[in-house]
C-alpha positions as CSV (number, residue, x, y, z in Angstrom):
1,X,2.3,12.3,-23.6
2,X,4.2,10.0,-21.3
3,X,3.5,6.8,-19.3
4,X,4.6,6.8,-15.7
5,X,5.7,3.4,-14.5
6,X,6.5,2.0,-11.1
7,X,8.3,-1.3,-10.7
8,X,8.0,-3.2,-7.4
9,X,10.6,-4.8,-5.2
10,X,10.5,-8.3,-6.8
11,X,10.9,-6.7,-10.2
12,X,14.3,-5.4,-9.3
13,X,15.4,-8.1,-6.8
14,X,18.4,-9.2,-8.9
15,X,20.2,-8.4,-12.1
16,X,18.1,-10.7,-14.2
17,X,14.9,-9.1,-13.0
18,X,16.2,-5.6,-13.5
19,X,17.2,-6.5,-17.0
20,X,13.6,-7.4,-17.6
21,X,12.5,-4.1,-16.2
22,X,14.9,-2.3,-18.6
23,X,13.5,-4.2,-21.5
24,X,10.0,-3.2,-20.6
25,X,11.0,0.5,-20.3
26,X,12.7,0.4,-23.7
27,X,9.8,-1.5,-25.4
28,X,7.6,1.6,-25.3
29,X,9.1,5.1,-26.0
30,X,6.4,6.7,-23.9
31,X,7.8,5.0,-20.7
32,X,10.0,8.0,-19.9
33,X,9.3,8.4,-16.2
34,X,10.0,5.4,-14.1
35,X,9.9,4.8,-10.4
36,X,11.8,1.9,-8.7
37,X,11.2,0.3,-5.4
38,X,14.1,-1.1,-3.3
39,X,15.1,-4.7,-4.2
40,X,12.7,-7.3,-2.8
41,X,13.1,-11.0,-2.1
42,X,14.9,-13.2,-4.6
43,X,13.3,-16.3,-3.1
44,X,11.0,-17.1,-0.1
45,X,13.9,-17.3,2.4
46,X,15.4,-14.0,1.3
47,X,15.1,-10.6,3.0
48,X,13.9,-7.4,1.4
49,X,16.4,-4.5,1.2
50,X,14.0,-2.3,3.2
51,X,14.0,-4.9,6.0
52,X,17.7,-5.2,6.0
53,X,18.0,-1.4,6.1
54,X,15.6,-1.2,9.1
55,X,17.7,-4.0,10.8
56,X,20.8,-1.9,10.3
57,X,19.1,1.2,11.7
58,X,17.8,-0.6,14.7
59,X,21.1,-2.2,15.5
60,X,23.1,1.1,15.0
61,X,20.6,3.1,17.1
62,X,21.0,0.7,20.0
63,X,24.8,0.7,19.6
64,X,24.9,-2.9,18.4
65,X,27.0,-4.4,15.6
66,X,25.3,-3.9,12.2
67,X,28.2,-4.8,9.9
68,X,27.0,-8.2,8.9
69,X,23.7,-6.7,7.8
70,X,25.5,-3.9,5.9
71,X,27.7,-6.4,4.2
72,X,24.5,-8.3,3.0
73,X,23.2,-5.0,1.6
74,X,26.4,-4.2,-0.2
75,X,26.7,-7.7,-1.6
76,X,23.2,-7.5,-3.0
77,X,24.2,-4.4,-5.0
78,X,27.6,-5.9,-6.0
79,X,25.8,-8.9,-7.5
80,X,23.4,-6.6,-9.5
81,X,26.2,-4.4,-10.8
82,X,28.3,-7.4,-11.7
83,X,25.4,-8.8,-13.7
84,X,25.5,-5.7,-15.9
85,X,29.3,-5.7,-16.0
86,X,29.3,-2.4,-14.2
87,X,32.5,-1.8,-12.3
88,X,31.7,-2.2,-8.6
89,X,33.6,1.0,-7.8
90,X,30.4,2.7,-9.2
91,X,28.8,1.8,-5.8
92,X,31.5,3.4,-3.7
93,X,30.0,6.9,-3.3
94,X,26.5,5.5,-2.7
95,X,27.7,3.1,0.0
96,X,29.8,5.9,1.5
97,X,26.7,8.1,1.7
98,X,24.8,5.3,3.4
99,X,27.6,4.9,5.9
100,X,27.6,8.6,6.7
101,X,23.9,8.4,7.5
102,X,24.4,5.3,9.7
103,X,27.1,7.0,11.6
104,X,25.2,10.2,12.1
105,X,24.0,11.3,15.5
106,X,20.3,10.4,15.7
107,X,17.7,12.9,17.0
108,X,14.8,10.5,17.1
109,X,14.6,6.8,16.1
110,X,12.0,7.3,13.5
111,X,13.9,10.1,11.9
112,X,17.1,8.1,12.0
113,X,15.5,5.1,10.3
114,X,13.9,7.2,7.6
115,X,17.4,8.5,6.7
116,X,18.5,4.9,6.1
117,X,15.4,3.2,4.6
118,X,15.3,4.9,1.2
119,X,18.8,3.7,0.2
120,X,17.5,0.5,-1.4
121,X,15.5,2.7,-3.8
122,X,18.4,5.2,-4.3
123,X,21.0,2.7,-5.1
124,X,18.9,0.5,-7.4
125,X,17.8,3.6,-9.3
126,X,21.5,4.6,-9.9
127,X,22.3,1.1,-11.1
128,X,19.3,1.1,-13.5
129,X,20.2,4.4,-15.0
130,X,23.8,3.3,-15.5
131,X,22.6,0.0,-17.2
132,X,20.4,2.1,-19.5
133,X,23.3,4.4,-20.3
134,X,25.4,1.4,-21.3
135,X,22.7,0.6,-23.8
136,X,23.0,4.1,-25.3
137,X,20.0,5.6,-23.5
138,X,20.1,9.1,-22.2
139,X,18.9,8.1,-18.6
140,X,19.3,10.1,-15.4
141,X,18.2,9.7,-11.8
142,X,16.2,12.5,-10.3
143,X,15.8,12.0,-6.5
144,X,12.7,13.3,-4.7
145,X,14.9,16.1,-3.2
146,X,15.9,17.1,-6.8
147,X,12.4,17.5,-8.0
148,X,10.7,19.2,-5.0
149,X,8.7,16.2,-3.7
150,X,8.1,17.9,-0.3
151,X,6.4,16.1,2.6
152,X,5.5,16.8,6.2
153,X,7.9,15.6,8.9
154,X,5.8,12.6,10.0
155,X,8.6,10.1,9.7
156,X,7.4,6.7,8.4
157,X,4.1,8.2,7.4
158,X,4.9,11.0,5.0
159,X,2.1,13.1,3.5
160,X,2.8,15.2,0.4
161,X,2.6,18.9,0.8
162,X,0.7,21.3,-1.4
163,X,2.9,22.7,-4.1
164,X,4.8,19.5,-4.7
165,X,3.0,18.7,-7.9
166,X,3.8,22.1,-9.4
167,X,7.4,21.9,-8.4
168,X,7.8,18.4,-9.9
169,X,6.2,19.6,-13.2
170,X,8.5,22.7,-13.3
171,X,11.6,20.5,-12.9
172,X,10.7,17.5,-15.0
173,X,8.7,18.9,-17.9
174,X,11.7,20.7,-19.4
175,X,13.6,17.4,-19.1
176,X,10.9,15.6,-21.0
177,X,11.2,18.1,-23.8
178,X,14.6,16.5,-24.7
179,X,13.8,13.6,-27.1
180,X,14.6,10.2,-25.8
181,X,15.4,11.3,-22.2
182,X,14.5,8.6,-19.6
183,X,13.9,9.6,-16.0
184,X,14.5,7.3,-13.1
185,X,13.1,8.3,-9.7
186,X,13.7,6.4,-6.4
187,X,10.3,5.7,-4.8
188,X,9.1,5.5,-1.2
189,X,10.2,8.8,0.2
190,X,10.1,12.6,0.0
191,X,11.9,15.4,1.9
192,X,10.7,17.7,4.6
193,X,11.4,21.5,4.8
194,X,14.7,20.7,6.5
195,X,15.8,18.4,3.7
196,X,15.4,15.3,5.8
197,X,14.2,12.0,4.2
198,X,10.7,11.1,5.2
199,X,9.3,7.8,4.0
200,X,5.7,6.9,3.0
201,X,4.0,3.9,4.5
202,X,5.0,0.5,3.2
203,X,4.3,0.2,-0.5
204,X,4.9,4.0,-0.8
205,X,6.7,3.7,-4.2
206,X,3.2,3.1,-5.7
207,X,2.3,6.6,-4.4
208,X,5.5,8.1,-5.9
209,X,4.5,6.8,-9.3
210,X,1.0,8.2,-9.0
211,X,2.2,11.6,-7.9
212,X,4.6,11.8,-10.9
213,X,1.8,10.7,-13.2
214,X,-0.4,13.5,-11.8
215,X,2.3,16.2,-11.9
216,X,3.2,15.4,-15.5
217,X,-0.3,14.8,-16.8
218,X,0.6,11.2,-17.9
219,X,-1.8,9.4,-20.1
220,X,-1.4,6.3,-18.1
221,X,0.2,5.1,-14.9
222,X,1.6,1.5,-14.9
223,X,2.3,-0.5,-11.8
224,X,4.5,-3.5,-12.5
225,X,4.6,-6.2,-9.9
226,X,5.0,-10.0,-9.7
227,X,1.3,-11.0,-10.2
228,X,-0.8,-10.9,-13.3
229,X,-2.9,-8.0,-12.0
230,X,-5.3,-7.6,-9.1
231,X,-6.7,-10.9,-8.0
232,X,-10.2,-11.7,-6.8
233,X,-8.7,-13.1,-3.6
234,X,-5.4,-13.6,-1.9
235,X,-3.6,-16.5,-3.6
236,X,-2.4,-17.6,-0.2
237,X,-6.0,-18.2,0.7
238,X,-7.7,-19.3,-2.5
239,X,-6.0,-21.5,-5.0
240,X,-5.3,-19.8,-8.3
241,X,-7.8,-16.9,-8.1
242,X,-9.0,-15.1,-11.2
243,X,-7.4,-11.9,-12.3
244,X,-9.9,-8.9,-12.4
245,X,-9.8,-7.3,-15.8
246,X,-11.2,-4.0,-14.8
247,X,-12.0,-2.1,-11.6
248,X,-13.3,1.3,-10.8
249,X,-11.2,3.6,-8.7
250,X,-13.6,3.1,-5.8
251,X,-13.6,-0.6,-6.0
252,X,-9.8,-0.7,-6.1
253,X,-9.6,1.6,-3.1
254,X,-12.0,-0.6,-1.1
255,X,-9.9,-3.6,-1.9
256,X,-6.6,-2.0,-1.1
257,X,-7.9,-0.6,2.2
258,X,-9.5,-3.9,3.2
259,X,-6.4,-6.1,2.7
260,X,-5.5,-6.5,-1.0
261,X,-1.7,-6.0,-1.0
262,X,-1.1,-5.1,-4.6
263,X,-1.6,-1.3,-4.1
264,X,-0.8,1.2,-1.4
265,X,-4.3,2.5,-0.4
266,X,-3.4,6.2,-1.1
267,X,-2.1,5.5,-4.6
268,X,-5.3,6.2,-6.5
269,X,-5.9,9.7,-5.1
270,X,-3.5,11.6,-7.3
271,X,-4.8,9.6,-10.3
272,X,-8.4,10.2,-9.5
273,X,-7.7,13.9,-9.4
274,X,-6.7,13.9,-13.1
275,X,-8.7,10.9,-14.3
276,X,-5.5,8.9,-15.1
277,X,-6.0,5.1,-15.5
278,X,-3.8,2.7,-13.6
279,X,-2.7,-0.5,-15.3
280,X,-1.4,-3.2,-12.9
281,X,0.8,-5.7,-14.8
282,X,3.2,-8.6,-14.4
283,X,6.9,-7.7,-14.9
284,X,7.6,-11.4,-15.6
285,X,4.7,-11.9,-18.1
286,X,4.3,-8.5,-19.8
287,X,2.2,-10.1,-22.6
288,X,-0.7,-10.7,-20.1
289,X,-3.6,-8.3,-19.9
290,X,-3.3,-7.2,-16.3
291,X,-5.9,-5.1,-14.5
292,X,-7.1,-1.7,-15.5
293,X,-8.4,0.7,-12.9
294,X,-10.5,3.5,-14.3
295,X,-13.0,6.1,-13.3
296,X,-16.1,4.3,-14.6
297,X,-16.8,1.1,-16.4
298,X,-19.6,-0.6,-18.2
299,X,-21.4,-3.3,-16.3
300,X,-19.3,-6.5,-16.4
301,X,-22.0,-8.9,-15.2
302,X,-20.0,-9.5,-12.0
303,X,-22.0,-8.8,-8.9
304,X,-18.8,-9.2,-6.8
305,X,-15.3,-8.3,-8.0
306,X,-13.2,-9.4,-5.1
307,X,-13.0,-10.7,-1.6
308,X,-10.3,-9.5,0.9
309,X,-9.7,-9.9,4.6
310,X,-7.7,-8.2,7.3
311,X,-6.8,-9.8,10.7
312,X,-5.9,-8.1,13.9
313,X,-9.0,-6.1,14.8
314,X,-10.8,-5.4,18.1
315,X,-14.5,-4.9,18.3
316,X,-15.9,-2.3,20.8
317,X,-19.5,-2.8,21.6
318,X,-21.4,0.0,23.4
319,X,-25.0,-0.3,24.6
320,X,-27.1,2.4,26.1
321,X,-30.9,2.4,26.3
322,X,-32.4,5.4,24.5
323,X,-29.1,6.1,22.7
324,X,-31.0,7.2,19.5
325,X,-32.8,10.0,21.4
326,X,-29.7,11.6,22.8
327,X,-28.6,14.4,20.5
328,X,-24.8,14.3,20.0
329,X,-24.3,10.9,21.5
330,X,-22.2,9.5,18.6
331,X,-20.2,12.7,18.5
332,X,-19.3,12.4,22.2
333,X,-18.6,8.7,21.8
334,X,-16.3,9.0,18.8
335,X,-14.7,12.1,20.4
336,X,-13.4,9.9,23.2
337,X,-11.7,7.7,20.7
338,X,-10.1,10.7,19.1
339,X,-8.9,12.2,22.4
340,X,-7.1,8.9,23.1
341,X,-5.5,8.8,19.7
342,X,-7.5,5.8,18.5
343,X,-8.6,5.7,14.9
344,X,-12.0,4.2,14.1
345,X,-11.9,1.8,11.1
346,X,-15.6,1.0,10.8
347,X,-18.8,1.9,12.8
348,X,-22.4,0.6,12.7
349,X,-25.3,1.5,14.9
350,X,-28.8,0.3,16.0
351,X,-31.4,1.9,18.2
352,X,-29.5,1.2,21.5
353,X,-26.1,0.0,20.5
354,X,-22.9,0.8,18.5
355,X,-20.3,-1.5,17.2
356,X,-16.9,-0.1,16.3
357,X,-13.9,-1.9,14.6
358,X,-10.5,-0.8,15.8
359,X,-7.0,-2.0,14.6
360,X,-5.7,-4.4,17.3
361,X,-2.3,-2.6,17.3
362,X,-3.6,0.3,19.4
363,X,-3.0,-0.4,23.1
364,X,-5.3,2.4,24.4
365,X,-8.6,0.7,24.3
366,X,-8.7,0.2,28.1
367,X,-8.3,4.0,28.5
368,X,-11.1,4.5,26.0
369,X,-13.3,2.1,28.0
370,X,-12.7,3.9,31.2
371,X,-13.4,7.3,29.6
372,X,-16.7,6.1,28.1
373,X,-17.8,4.8,31.6
374,X,-16.7,8.1,33.3
375,X,-18.5,10.2,30.7
376,X,-21.9,8.5,31.5
377,X,-22.3,7.3,27.9
378,X,-23.2,3.9,29.3
379,X,-25.4,3.1,32.3
380,X,-22.9,0.7,33.8
381,X,-19.5,-0.9,33.1
382,X,-21.4,-3.8,31.5
383,X,-22.5,-1.4,28.8
384,X,-19.2,-1.6,27.0
385,X,-17.4,-4.7,25.9
386,X,-14.2,-5.2,23.9
387,X,-13.6,-8.3,21.9
388,X,-10.1,-9.0,20.5
389,X,-8.6,-11.2,17.7
390,X,-11.3,-10.4,15.1
391,X,-11.1,-10.3,11.3
392,X,-12.9,-8.2,8.8
393,X,-13.9,-9.9,5.5
394,X,-14.8,-7.5,2.8
395,X,-16.8,-8.3,-0.3
396,X,-16.4,-5.6,-3.0
397,X,-18.2,-4.9,-6.3
398,X,-20.1,-2.1,-8.0
399,X,-22.7,-4.7,-9.1
400,X,-24.0,-5.1,-5.5
401,X,-25.7,-1.8,-5.9
402,X,-28.0,-3.2,-8.5
403,X,-28.5,-6.7,-7.2
404,X,-30.9,-7.9,-4.5
405,X,-30.1,-10.6,-2.1
406,X,-26.3,-10.3,-1.9
407,X,-26.3,-10.1,1.9
408,X,-28.7,-13.1,2.1
409,X,-26.6,-15.2,-0.2
410,X,-23.3,-14.4,1.5
411,X,-24.7,-14.9,5.0
412,X,-26.1,-18.3,3.9
413,X,-22.8,-19.4,2.4
414,X,-21.0,-18.5,5.7
415,X,-23.6,-20.2,7.8
416,X,-23.2,-23.4,5.8
417,X,-19.5,-23.4,6.8
418,X,-20.5,-22.9,10.5
419,X,-19.2,-19.3,10.5
420,X,-20.9,-16.9,12.9
421,X,-21.2,-13.3,11.6
422,X,-20.7,-11.0,14.6
423,X,-21.1,-7.6,13.0
424,X,-21.9,-6.2,9.5
425,X,-20.7,-2.9,8.2
426,X,-22.0,-1.5,4.9
427,X,-21.7,2.0,3.6
428,X,-24.3,3.9,1.6
429,X,-22.5,3.3,-1.6
430,X,-23.4,-0.4,-1.4
431,X,-20.2,-1.3,-3.2
432,X,-18.9,-3.2,-0.3
433,X,-20.1,-5.4,2.6
434,X,-17.8,-6.0,5.6
435,X,-18.3,-8.9,7.9
436,X,-16.8,-8.9,11.4
437,X,-16.0,-12.4,12.6
438,X,-13.6,-14.6,14.6
439,X,-10.1,-14.4,13.2
440,X,-9.9,-18.2,13.1
441,X,-12.8,-18.2,10.6
442,X,-11.5,-15.5,8.2
443,X,-9.8,-17.8,5.6
444,X,-12.7,-20.2,5.6
445,X,-15.0,-17.3,5.0
446,X,-13.0,-15.9,2.1
447,X,-13.0,-19.3,0.4
448,X,-16.7,-19.8,0.9
449,X,-17.6,-16.4,-0.7
450,X,-15.2,-17.0,-3.5
451,X,-16.7,-20.4,-4.3
452,X,-20.2,-18.9,-4.1
453,X,-19.5,-16.3,-6.8
454,X,-16.7,-17.8,-8.9
455,X,-17.4,-21.5,-8.6
456,X,-13.8,-22.5,-8.0
457,X,-13.1,-25.3,-5.5
458,X,-11.5,-24.0,-2.3
459,X,-7.9,-24.8,-1.7
C-alpha cells in the first residue's frame, strides 16, 4: 500500500522548504507517489510562480516585453537548484522548453496561457527528483502526459476524462513494484486528446493528488500545506482559530465550496469513490496532528465545525403571486439562467417568491432580468430585483442535524451585532446553514458565530 502526498506552493517556495518536503517524503517509505505544486510566495510581498507565468503569458500574447518576468522565474529556480548544489545547467532544457512555448503561435489566449502555467510544477518536480537522486533515492518524474491523465479541452477549467484512472494505474503500478522507487508528479494540469496542456482551476494540484490516490488504491492521501490543518474559520478573520481534528467528506466539501481555501472543492470526489481518507498537515510542523477527512465519524460533541464566508455575490429576488400553483414555474425560471450561461449557487423559495444567489462575476444578470420579464414569470418589472455586493456566511457541522435551536442561536448572535440577515439557504441535509447579508457585515458575522460556539474573543 502507498500513501499519495501533495505539497502546496508554500511548501516548495524555496530550497529550504523543499528540503523539508524531501525529509517528509523520506520519513515514511510508503510516501512513494508525490505531487508538487508550483513554488508559492516566500514572503508576503513575493509573487507565486503561477502568477508570474500568467504575467509572462499575458505580456507575450499582447506583444509586450516579458523578459523581466521570465528572468524572475529563472532566478527563482536558480536559487533553489543552488541550495541543493545542483549545477544550474540542469535547468537549461526546462527553460528552453518554456521559451519555446512562450514563442509559439497562440490559437486562443486561454490555450496559450495553459501551455505556460504548468511550468512551475514541471520545473520544481524535476528539481525535487534530482535532489532525491543526490541522496541515493531512485526518484523519477512522471508528467501527466506520461501517465495518461487525460482531460477535456476546457482551458483553465479542466475536467478529467473517463479512462484516466485506468491508464494511470497501468503506467504507475508496475513502477511501484520496484522497491524503493519514488514517483514525483507535477500537479495542476492534464492533457487533452491533442496533447495540449489543460489546467485545473486554482488549487488543482490537490485534485491531482486525489486522482493518483484513487487510481493507485492508496491507503491515505496527504495534503501538506502551511497551516496545521483545516481551521474553524479564516485566520485573517478570526484570531488564532482552532484546528478541526476530524471532518466528514460532506462537511469538508461544504467548507471548501463555501470559502475555506485549504482544499480545491473537487478534491474529495476521487477519494469518496474509494473511501480513501485525506489528512491535511503542516509541512513546517509535521509533528502536529492536522485534520483527518473521512467518510463517517463518531459524534464529537461539536454542533458546528466551521464557519466560512464568500464575498462577491448578487441576490436575485423574484416575486409572483400564485407562484406555488404554477406547474413548472421554477423550471422555467432556472431555465432562463441556464440559457444566459448564469450558474445558480443557491436558491430558496416561499409561496410567492424566490431568492437566488449568483456569483457577482457574471455580467449577464441584466439579460436574465429582461428575459424573466418578457417570459411573463413576473406581473411587472417590479417583480424582479437584483442586489449586488452581498456575502454568504456558511455555518457547517453534522451536529446541526441532531440539535434544535441552531438557527435561533445564530440569528440572535448576528442580531446582537446589528447584522441584518437578508436571506437564509439550508439544504435538506441540515449540515449547513447559509446566511445572505451585506458584504460589509460578513467578517463581523463570522466572528460573532465563532465566538458563539467556540468562546474565543474576536480579533
